[in-house]
C-alpha positions as YAML, in Angstrom:
chain: A
units: angstrom
residues:
- id: 1
  name: UNK
  ca: [0.00, 0.00, 0.00]
- id: 2
  name: UNK
  ca: [1.20, 3.52, -0.77]
- id: 3
  name: UNK
  ca: [0.84, 6.65, 1.35]
- id: 4
  name: UNK
  ca: [-1.63, 8.07, -1.18]
- id: 5
  name: UNK
  ca: [-3.89, 5.04, -0.59]
- id: 6
  name: UNK
  ca: [-4.55, 5.97, 3.05]
- id: 7
  name: UNK
  ca: [-5.56, 9.56, 2.31]
- id: 8
  name: UNK
  ca: [-9.28, 10.12, 2.82]
- id: 9
  name: UNK
  ca: [-11.61, 12.32, 4.86]
- id: 10
  name: UNK
  ca: [-10.03, 11.10, 8.12]
- id: 11
  name: UNK
  ca: [-6.38, 11.07, 7.05]
- id: 12
  name: UNK
  ca: [-5.53, 14.46, 5.53]
- id: 13
  name: UNK
  ca: [-2.19, 15.34, 3.95]
- id: 14
  name: UNK
  ca: [-0.74, 18.54, 5.45]
- id: 15
  name: UNK
  ca: [2.84, 18.43, 4.09]
- id: 16
  name: UNK
  ca: [5.27, 16.41, 2.02]
- id: 17
  name: UNK
  ca: [3.10, 15.75, -1.03]
- id: 18
  name: UNK
  ca: [6.21, 14.75, -2.99]
- id: 19
  name: UNK
  ca: [6.41, 11.51, -0.99]
- id: 20
  name: UNK
  ca: [2.90, 10.11, -1.38]
- id: 21
  name: UNK
  ca: [4.09, 7.29, -3.65]
- id: 22
  name: UNK
  ca: [6.13, 5.74, -0.82]
- id: 23
  name: UNK
  ca: [5.19, 2.22, 0.24]
- id: 24
  name: UNK
  ca: [3.83, 1.57, 3.74]
- id: 25
  name: UNK
  ca: [4.79, -1.84, 5.10]
- id: 26
  name: UNK
  ca: [3.67, -1.50, 8.73]
- id: 27
  name: UNK
  ca: [2.47, 0.87, 11.45]
- id: 28
  name: UNK
  ca: [4.46, 2.15, 14.42]
- id: 29
  name: UNK
  ca: [3.07, 4.16, 17.36]
- id: 30
  name: UNK
  ca: [5.40, 6.10, 19.67]
- id: 31
  name: UNK
  ca: [6.03, 9.65, 20.90]
- id: 32
  name: UNK
  ca: [9.56, 9.27, 22.29]
- id: 33
  name: UNK
  ca: [11.89, 10.21, 19.43]
- id: 34
  name: UNK
  ca: [14.95, 8.33, 20.69]
- id: 35
  name: UNK
  ca: [12.86, 5.17, 21.04]
- id: 36
  name: UNK
  ca: [11.48, 5.60, 17.52]
- id: 37
  name: UNK
  ca: [15.01, 5.97, 16.14]
- id: 38
  name: UNK
  ca: [16.10, 2.70, 17.70]
- id: 39
  name: UNK
  ca: [12.98, 0.59, 17.06]
- id: 40
  name: UNK
  ca: [10.99, 1.69, 14.00]
- id: 41
  name: UNK
  ca: [11.32, -0.24, 10.74]
- id: 42
  name: UNK
  ca: [11.85, 1.59, 7.47]
- id: 43
  name: UNK
  ca: [8.66, 1.85, 5.45]
- id: 44
  name: UNK
  ca: [6.51, 2.43, 8.53]
- id: 45
  name: UNK
  ca: [3.62, 4.80, 8.94]
- id: 46
  name: UNK
  ca: [4.62, 6.51, 12.20]
- id: 47
  name: UNK
  ca: [1.79, 7.63, 14.47]
- id: 48
  name: UNK
  ca: [2.60, 10.36, 17.00]
- id: 49
  name: UNK
  ca: [1.39, 13.57, 18.60]
- id: 50
  name: UNK
  ca: [4.75, 15.28, 18.14]
- id: 51
  name: UNK
  ca: [4.58, 18.24, 15.74]
- id: 52
  name: UNK
  ca: [8.04, 19.86, 15.70]
- id: 53
  name: UNK
  ca: [10.78, 19.73, 13.08]
- id: 54
  name: UNK
  ca: [12.64, 16.92, 14.85]
- id: 55
  name: UNK
  ca: [9.95, 14.41, 13.85]
- id: 56
  name: UNK
  ca: [10.81, 15.07, 10.22]
- id: 57
  name: UNK
  ca: [14.51, 14.55, 10.95]
- id: 58
  name: UNK
  ca: [13.75, 11.21, 12.62]
- id: 59
  name: UNK
  ca: [11.59, 10.18, 9.66]
- id: 60
  name: UNK
  ca: [14.40, 10.98, 7.22]
- id: 61
  name: UNK
  ca: [17.03, 9.14, 9.29]
- id: 62
  name: UNK
  ca: [14.92, 6.01, 9.70]
- id: 63
  name: UNK
  ca: [13.33, 5.99, 6.22]
- id: 64
  name: UNK
  ca: [9.79, 6.22, 7.58]
- id: 65
  name: UNK
  ca: [7.18, 6.41, 4.82]
- id: 66
  name: UNK
  ca: [4.94, 8.96, 6.52]
- id: 67
  name: UNK
  ca: [4.15, 10.67, 9.80]
- id: 68
  name: UNK
  ca: [0.59, 10.69, 11.12]
- id: 69
  name: UNK
  ca: [-0.14, 13.35, 13.71]
- id: 70
  name: UNK
  ca: [-3.13, 12.50, 15.89]
- id: 71
  name: UNK
  ca: [-5.49, 14.19, 18.34]
- id: 72
  name: UNK
  ca: [-5.96, 17.14, 15.98]
- id: 73
  name: UNK
  ca: [-2.49, 18.53, 16.77]
- id: 74
  name: UNK
  ca: [-1.19, 21.05, 14.23]
- id: 75
  name: UNK
  ca: [2.15, 20.65, 12.47]
- id: 76
  name: UNK
  ca: [4.72, 23.31, 13.34]
- id: 77
  name: UNK
  ca: [5.46, 25.65, 10.41]
- id: 78
  name: UNK
  ca: [9.20, 24.81, 10.43]
- id: 79
  name: UNK
  ca: [8.34, 21.12, 10.35]
- id: 80
  name: UNK
  ca: [5.99, 21.69, 7.41]
- id: 81
  name: UNK
  ca: [8.72, 23.42, 5.43]
- id: 82
  name: UNK
  ca: [11.21, 20.63, 6.21]
- id: 83
  name: UNK
  ca: [8.69, 17.86, 5.38]
- id: 84
  name: UNK
  ca: [8.05, 19.50, 2.01]
- id: 85
  name: UNK
  ca: [11.81, 19.77, 1.36]
- id: 86
  name: UNK
  ca: [12.45, 16.14, 2.35]
- id: 87
  name: UNK
  ca: [9.28, 14.69, 0.72]
- id: 88
  name: UNK
  ca: [8.11, 13.23, 4.02]
- id: 89
  name: UNK
  ca: [4.32, 13.02, 3.96]
- id: 90
  name: UNK
  ca: [2.73, 14.35, 7.15]
- id: 91
  name: UNK
  ca: [-0.88, 13.41, 7.68]
- id: 92
  name: UNK
  ca: [-3.38, 14.82, 10.15]
- id: 93
  name: UNK
  ca: [-5.84, 12.60, 12.02]
- id: 94
  name: UNK
  ca: [-8.31, 14.03, 14.53]
- id: 95
  name: UNK
  ca: [-8.80, 10.84, 16.54]
- id: 96
  name: UNK
  ca: [-6.53, 9.05, 18.99]
- id: 97
  name: UNK
  ca: [-3.35, 7.21, 18.14]
- id: 98
  name: UNK
  ca: [-5.15, 3.98, 18.98]
- id: 99
  name: UNK
  ca: [-7.94, 4.75, 16.50]
- id: 100
  name: UNK
  ca: [-5.42, 5.66, 13.80]
- id: 101
  name: UNK
  ca: [-3.47, 2.43, 14.36]
- id: 102
  name: UNK
  ca: [-6.61, 0.31, 14.12]
- id: 103
  name: UNK
  ca: [-7.77, 2.01, 10.92]
- id: 104
  name: UNK
  ca: [-4.34, 1.80, 9.29]
- id: 105
  name: UNK
  ca: [-3.88, -1.81, 10.30]
- id: 106
  name: UNK
  ca: [-7.17, -2.67, 8.61]
- id: 107
  name: UNK
  ca: [-6.18, -0.76, 5.45]
- id: 108
  name: UNK
  ca: [-2.72, -2.35, 5.16]
- id: 109
  name: UNK
  ca: [-3.91, -5.97, 5.46]
...
């Protein structure tokens, strides 16, 4: 499944449109950046509530396919600029991380 395939009325692209052709192989949920860096698999859709530029840096370093920001949190403007530059799709989801993980898991299967 590609990033573009998960975009719908609940999952809205807010940055990084140049990366929507990336493949998603699994889902990872975590808010602690150092833990993400040491545990996430490349190709993951990363679910978090973090919104600052460092999430984009972590996504680039770990080859994450996209970042999904939950709970209606808004992406920081510096992070948006960096996500666009690095072609890291950032997606907004108004529900909880749990709800996002369930929905994505069902889509990826």
